[in-house]
FIPAVO-592605 format. One record per residue (C-alpha): x, y, z; residue in three letters; residue number from 1. Coordinates in pm, whole numbers, plus 50000, padded with zeros to 5 digits. Example, Ala and Ser with C-alpha at 12.3 -4.5 7.8 and 13.67 -1.06 7.14 Angstrom:
REM residues 2
+-------+-------+-------+------+-----+
:    c1 :    c2 :    c3 : rest :  nr :
+-------+-------+-------+------+-----+
: 51230 : 49550 : 50780 :  ALA :   1 :
: 51367 : 49894 : 50714 :  SER :   2 :
+-------+-------+-------+------+-----+
***
This chain:
REM residues 146
+-------+-------+-------+------+-----+
:    c1 :    c2 :    c3 : rest :  nr :
+-------+-------+-------+------+-----+
: 50001 : 50048 : 49998 :  MET :   1 :
: 50290 : 50254 : 50079 :  PHE :   2 :
: 50566 : 50115 : 49856 :  GLY :   3 :
: 50816 : 50329 : 49663 :  LYS :   4 :
: 50829 : 50481 : 49271 :  LYS :   5 :
: 50948 : 50741 : 49118 :  LYS :   6 :
: 50700 : 51003 : 48916 :  PHE :   7 :
: 50914 : 51315 : 48863 :  PHE :   8 :
: 51309 : 51321 : 48761 :  SER :   9 :
: 51596 : 51446 : 49030 :  GLU :  10 :
: 51559 : 51790 : 48883 :  LYS :  11 :
: 51164 : 51857 : 48925 :  GLU :  12 :
: 51187 : 51709 : 49276 :  GLU :  13 :
: 51421 : 51899 : 49381 :  GLN :  14 :
: 51250 : 52214 : 49261 :  GLU :  15 :
: 50907 : 52113 : 49438 :  ILE :  16 :
: 51147 : 52059 : 49777 :  ILE :  17 :
: 51257 : 52437 : 49704 :  GLY :  18 :
: 50920 : 52541 : 49735 :  PHE :  19 :
: 50843 : 52336 : 50036 :  ILE :  20 :
: 51132 : 52455 : 50184 :  LYS :  21 :
: 51086 : 52835 : 50103 :  ALA :  22 :
: 50709 : 52803 : 50213 :  ALA :  23 :
: 50777 : 52623 : 50547 :  GLU :  24 :
: 51092 : 52916 : 50589 :  GLN :  25 :
: 50892 : 53128 : 50807 :  PHE :  26 :
: 50612 : 52888 : 50977 :  THR :  27 :
: 50566 : 52653 : 51221 :  SER :  28 :
: 50316 : 52449 : 50985 :  GLY :  29 :
: 50473 : 52152 : 50786 :  GLU :  30 :
: 50340 : 52106 : 50388 :  ILE :  31 :
: 50405 : 51747 : 50249 :  ARG :  32 :
: 50359 : 51643 : 49912 :  PHE :  33 :
: 50212 : 51269 : 49890 :  TYR :  34 :
: 50213 : 51142 : 49466 :  VAL :  35 :
: 50109 : 50776 : 49375 :  GLU :  36 :
: 49975 : 50642 : 49034 :  SER :  37 :
: 49642 : 50529 : 49100 :  LYS :  38 :
: 49341 : 50669 : 49318 :  CYS :  39 :
: 49054 : 50406 : 49250 :  GLU :  40 :
: 48845 : 50593 : 49488 :  GLY :  41 :
: 48757 : 50946 : 49596 :  ASP :  42 :
: 49099 : 51164 : 49605 :  ALA :  43 :
: 48998 : 51325 : 49959 :  LEU :  44 :
: 48924 : 51020 : 50129 :  GLU :  45 :
: 49290 : 50918 : 50006 :  ARG :  46 :
: 49400 : 51183 : 50089 :  ALA :  47 :
: 49270 : 51212 : 50469 :  ILE :  48 :
: 49395 : 50863 : 50495 :  GLU :  49 :
: 49781 : 50914 : 50405 :  VAL :  50 :
: 49726 : 51237 : 50643 :  PHE :  51 :
: 49703 : 51030 : 50901 :  HIS :  52 :
: 49992 : 50782 : 50758 :  HIS :  53 :
: 50199 : 51042 : 50789 :  LEU :  54 :
: 50062 : 51148 : 51121 :  GLU :  55 :
: 50046 : 51495 : 51016 :  LEU :  56 :
: 49781 : 51534 : 51271 :  HIS :  57 :
: 50009 : 51491 : 51531 :  LYS :  58 :
: 50191 : 51878 : 51461 :  LYS :  59 :
: 50135 : 52031 : 51840 :  ASN :  60 :
: 49987 : 52334 : 51670 :  HIS :  61 :
: 49765 : 52074 : 51465 :  ARG :  62 :
: 49898 : 52284 : 51148 :  ASN :  63 :
: 49986 : 52031 : 50866 :  GLY :  64 :
: 49883 : 52023 : 50542 :  VAL :  65 :
: 49903 : 51799 : 50258 :  LEU :  66 :
: 49892 : 51808 : 49889 :  ILE :  67 :
: 49790 : 51488 : 49751 :  TYR :  68 :
: 49850 : 51353 : 49420 :  LEU :  69 :
: 49768 : 51100 : 49217 :  ALA :  70 :
: 49900 : 51136 : 48867 :  LYS :  71 :
: 49785 : 50838 : 48637 :  GLU :  72 :
: 49447 : 50920 : 48724 :  HIS :  73 :
: 49434 : 51261 : 48727 :  ARG :  74 :
: 49330 : 51350 : 49053 :  LYS :  75 :
: 49430 : 51555 : 49345 :  PHE :  76 :
: 49320 : 51706 : 49698 :  ALA :  77 :
: 49448 : 51873 : 49993 :  ILE :  78 :
: 49391 : 51816 : 50340 :  VAL :  79 :
: 49500 : 52071 : 50605 :  GLY :  80 :
: 49461 : 51987 : 50983 :  ASP :  81 :
: 49208 : 52188 : 51239 :  GLU :  82 :
: 49422 : 52428 : 51347 :  GLY :  83 :
: 49519 : 52566 : 50972 :  ILE :  84 :
: 49178 : 52462 : 50891 :  HIS :  85 :
: 48999 : 52710 : 51109 :  THR :  86 :
: 49240 : 53014 : 51019 :  LYS :  87 :
: 49148 : 52965 : 50660 :  VAL :  88 :
: 48826 : 53147 : 50480 :  PRO :  89 :
: 48599 : 52882 : 50401 :  ASP :  90 :
: 48719 : 52892 : 50033 :  ASN :  91 :
: 49074 : 52875 : 50043 :  PHE :  92 :
: 49132 : 52519 : 49994 :  TRP :  93 :
: 48935 : 52498 : 49699 :  GLU :  94 :
: 49082 : 52817 : 49541 :  ASP :  95 :
: 49408 : 52620 : 49639 :  VAL :  96 :
: 49256 : 52330 : 49445 :  LYS :  97 :
: 49130 : 52579 : 49161 :  ASN :  98 :
: 49502 : 52754 : 49103 :  LYS :  99 :
: 49634 : 52430 : 49083 :  MET : 100 :
: 49396 : 52271 : 48816 :  ALA : 101 :
: 49455 : 52622 : 48610 :  GLU : 102 :
: 49870 : 52516 : 48607 :  PHE : 103 :
: 49712 : 52140 : 48541 :  PHE : 104 :
: 49506 : 52197 : 48256 :  LYS : 105 :
: 49826 : 52372 : 48039 :  GLN : 106 :
: 50020 : 52057 : 48130 :  GLY : 107 :
: 50221 : 52263 : 48387 :  LYS : 108 :
: 50226 : 51973 : 48671 :  LEU : 109 :
: 50513 : 52108 : 48855 :  LEU : 110 :
: 50387 : 52456 : 48813 :  ASP : 111 :
: 50044 : 52406 : 48955 :  GLY : 112 :
: 50218 : 52144 : 49273 :  ILE : 113 :
: 50475 : 52451 : 49334 :  CYS : 114 :
: 50208 : 52726 : 49305 :  GLU : 115 :
: 49943 : 52535 : 49542 :  GLY : 116 :
: 50322 : 52490 : 49792 :  VAL : 117 :
: 50366 : 52826 : 49727 :  LYS : 118 :
: 49977 : 52946 : 49862 :  LEU : 119 :
: 49924 : 52725 : 50137 :  VAL : 120 :
: 50239 : 52846 : 50252 :  GLY : 121 :
: 50178 : 53201 : 50313 :  GLU : 122 :
: 49897 : 53094 : 50455 :  LYS : 123 :
: 50096 : 52907 : 50713 :  LEU : 124 :
: 50305 : 53220 : 50747 :  LYS : 125 :
: 50053 : 53455 : 50840 :  GLU : 126 :
: 49892 : 53229 : 51125 :  SER : 127 :
: 50132 : 53049 : 51240 :  PHE : 128 :
: 50465 : 53210 : 51272 :  PRO : 129 :
: 50802 : 52991 : 51251 :  PHE : 130 :
: 50891 : 52844 : 51571 :  ASP : 131 :
: 51255 : 52691 : 51597 :  PRO : 132 :
: 51087 : 52462 : 51858 :  ASN : 133 :
: 50825 : 52323 : 51642 :  ASN : 134 :
: 50964 : 52267 : 51311 :  ASN : 135 :
: 51099 : 51890 : 51266 :  ASP : 136 :
: 51295 : 52030 : 50927 :  GLY : 137 :
: 51166 : 51728 : 50725 :  TYR : 138 :
: 51076 : 51786 : 50346 :  THR : 139 :
: 51058 : 51510 : 50122 :  ASP : 140 :
: 50871 : 51425 : 49844 :  ILE : 141 :
: 50673 : 51125 : 49901 :  ILE : 142 :
: 50670 : 50888 : 49586 :  ASN : 143 :
: 50428 : 50595 : 49633 :  ARG : 144 :
: 50369 : 50295 : 49385 :  GLY : 145 :
: 50017 : 50153 : 49343 :  LYS : 146 :
+-------+-------+-------+------+-----+
***
């Protein structure tokens, strides 16, 4: 269920990681990106499952965010924990998804992912300033086969 597979080139991975690091630089929040090839069911339900598997719900301020992508099935979702969810406008997650989808429709997958990371990072920075005691320093793209 959580095997390892590469979906992006090393250069693309480094670009995404760079955006995640830049987004997390000024916040105690955590952004994770998870990609797998297929999602047979609902992308949001799968994203919530992955969110819990990665233990993002265990952040002190409940400010973890997961951007989930099922590349082959062309599905994606964003999950924000309750700490960040209560701080953003009701339409925030849908607005980020729509912005990302604009890039995806143009065939700019990498740009869409990076834009989503940037937008989420801006909101995390506003509500959850950087705290050196609450930052795990973990930045990685999780590529999974399925």
